[in-house]
N, C-alpha and C positions, 0 to 999 in steps of 0.2 A: 517282757512276759506275756502280757496280756496279749499282744500279737499274736504269739506262737499258739496261745490258746484258741484265738479266733480262727486261726489255719486249721488246726488240728480238729476243730469242731465243723468246719465247712468240708475237711476231707472224709470225715464220718459220714456227714450227711449226703455228699456225692457216691459214697460207697453204698449207703443205704439205698439211694434211690435207683442205683444200677442193679443192687441186688433185686429190689423189688420187682425192679422191669422184667428180671430176667426169670422171677417165680412168676408172674403175671402171665408171659408167654411159654406155655410148657406143652403146647399143642403142635403138631405139623401143618404143614402147607396142606389146603386143599387144593384139589386138580379137577378141571372141567375140561372134559373130552370126550367126543362121541366118535368112534371109528368107522372108517368106510369099509365096504365090503370088499371094494377091489381098488388096485391101481394101475394106472395106464403103463402098460409095457414100452420100455425104451424112452420113457422121460422120467424126469426127476419127481419124486414124490414128498411133498410137503404135507407135515405133521404140526396141526394146529392144537395149541393147548392154552387154558387162562389159569394161572395160579392165585390164590387168596391166602395172605397169613400176616399176622400183627407185627412182623419182623422182616429184615430184609430176607430175600430168597438166596439159597447157596447151591450152587452145581446143579441147575434143571437140566435135564438130559433125555435123550430116546437111546435105549437100549435095544440092538434089532440083529437079527439075522437073517440072511435070505441064502438059499442054494447049500446051506452048510451048517454045521453045528458052531461055528465059531462066532461069538458073541463081538459085536462092536458098538461105538456109542457116537452119537452127535449131540453136540452142546444146543441147546436152546437160545436164542436170540430174541430180544425184547423188539417189538415192533413201536418205533416212536410214536409218542403220544397217546399209547393207549396201553391197557394191561394184559395184551395178548401177546403170546410167544410162539415162535415157530421153528423147525428144526427140518433141515433140508436133506433126504436122503438122494444121492447122486445115483443116476442110472446105471451105471458101470459096477455099482454095488448090489443092484438088485437082480436076482437070478432066480426067477421061480417065484413060488410064494415066499411071503413076508410075515416074520414074527417081530413083534415088539412088545415093549414096555414102557412107562414113562416114569422117572424117578425126581425127586427133589428133596433138598434140606430147607431150613432156614439158619440164619447167622446164629442162632442159639444152640445149634446142635439137635433142633427137633425133627426128625424123621428116621429114615426117609419115607417120606410119603409116595406112595405107587399106585398106578393106574395099570393093571397087570403084573404078570412077575415072570420069573424064568419057568416057573412050572405051570403058570397057567397066562401066557402071552396073547396079546392080540393077533390073531391071524386073518390075513386077507390075502387075495389070489391077484395073479396079473391076469390083464385083459387088453385086447387090442383096442377096444373102444370101452369108455365108461362115461358115467353120467357123472356131472358134478355133484360134490358131496362137502355138506358144512359140518365140521368138526367142532365148532364153537358155536354157541347161540350169539345173536346180536342183540347189542344195547336196546333195551327198549325204547323208542322216543317219548319224548314229554307229550302228555296226553292232551287232545286238542278238542274243544268244544264241538260238537256234530250238528248244534242249533245254528240256521242260517242266518245272517246278521239282518236285524229288521230294516225296512225300506223307509227311508226317510221322505216325508211329503214335501213337496215341491215349495208349497208355501210357508213351512218350516225352514226350509233350507234358505228361502229368501229373507226370512226373518234375522235368520241367524248370520247371514254374511252381508247382507245390506247395511251399510252405516245410517245410524239415526241422523237424519238432518238437524242441525244447529242453528237457530236463528240468529240473525244478526242483532247485534247491541242496537236498540232505537229504530228498528226496522218492524214494522208490522207484518204477522203472517198473514193476514186476513187479505189485502189487496194483495192483488196477483201481479198488476201494472202499476207502476208507480206514477201519479198525477202530476201535473203542474207544480214546480217547486219554485217558491222565491228566491232570487239571489242572497247569495250570504252577506252578512253586514260588513260594510266596509271597515277599513281601519281607522282609528282616530284621527282627526285632523293635526297638523303639524302646527308649531308655534306661527309659522309665516301663513298658514290657511285660514288662520281664525280673523274676525273683523276687527279686533283691536291688536296691531301687529306690533313687536318691536321694532327700534329704529333700524337695526342691522338687517331687516327684511326690505328695505326701500329701495328700487333701482337707481334712484337719481342719487343716493349717497355712494354708491358704488362706482356711479358713472364720473361723478365728480373726484372719487379718489384716484380712478383709474387716470383721469385728466392730468392729473398733479404728477402722478407718479411717471407719466410720459414725459411731460415737460421737463421734470427734474434728469430723467436719464439723457433729455437731449442735450442739456447745458451741460452735464458731466463730460458727455462725449466731446464736446466743442474744448472744454478747457483741456481735455487730456490731449487732443491732438495740436492745439495750439497754446501751449502754455508758455508765459513771458519771463520764466524765472531763469531761462537761460542766460549765461554770460556771455556779453558779446566776444567775437574772435579778435584777439591784438595780434599784433606782429609776428612773425616767426622766428624762433629763437635760433641763433647760429652756434654751431658746434664744430669746433676744430679738432680734425683726428690726425695725429702725427703717427706715421709708420716709420719705425726704425730697423736696420739690417747691420750686418757686418760691414766693417769699412775696409775696403780692399787695398788702400794706401799705406794703412797700418801694418798690414800682411807685408806689404813688398818693403816698408822700412825696417821691420825687423829682420827681414833677409840679407838687406844691406849692411846692418850692424853688425850680423854675425861674419859677415867675409871681412 
């Protein structure tokens, strides 16, 4: 039940907002247009206009007549990316002088807003050659400063762009050229470089151990090549091989018995 009450309240708020919006916009659109004096004979004629309104525009068009009392209309189309609109009258529909007016509504039904009317239309004539005519004003560009930029002194530029020298650690900035330097201290002597050396640093010890190892390897090689644990070779053992096969006499005996 509470959910239904919330939905009903939301619907009331939406309706109130829509009605408030409809009440706020009660004015028709405004039209910006500056008519030309002439149009070029034998060429299409483009009519430009700019519309402003708080709501969406509805049915902007040009209502015109040329060479007769019959009124025709051409819809405006928006130029992409701008608030400008244009309507093109084809050359085949232009015969002699031209009368026209502009009409537009908004989506709330406000209007029609008109530039001219059937009783007082814009009237222009045809000519073989006409000067360019601007029917809407250009959008003013963003203002620019007329003051010229101030020049920057060369010394200021050098101070701003040149990086400051950073002295290396432990090096004096006063001496321009390095003087004679002493060699770096050597590494600490090892145990075999000291005056009192341990026993394993003696060359005689290692020479004696090498001789003992060499003699031991020679003795081992001798015993490996000429070892005396081999058993003496004895007399050869005789092996008797008996090969047997079928007895042909037994087969002949069997034949004689069967007879």
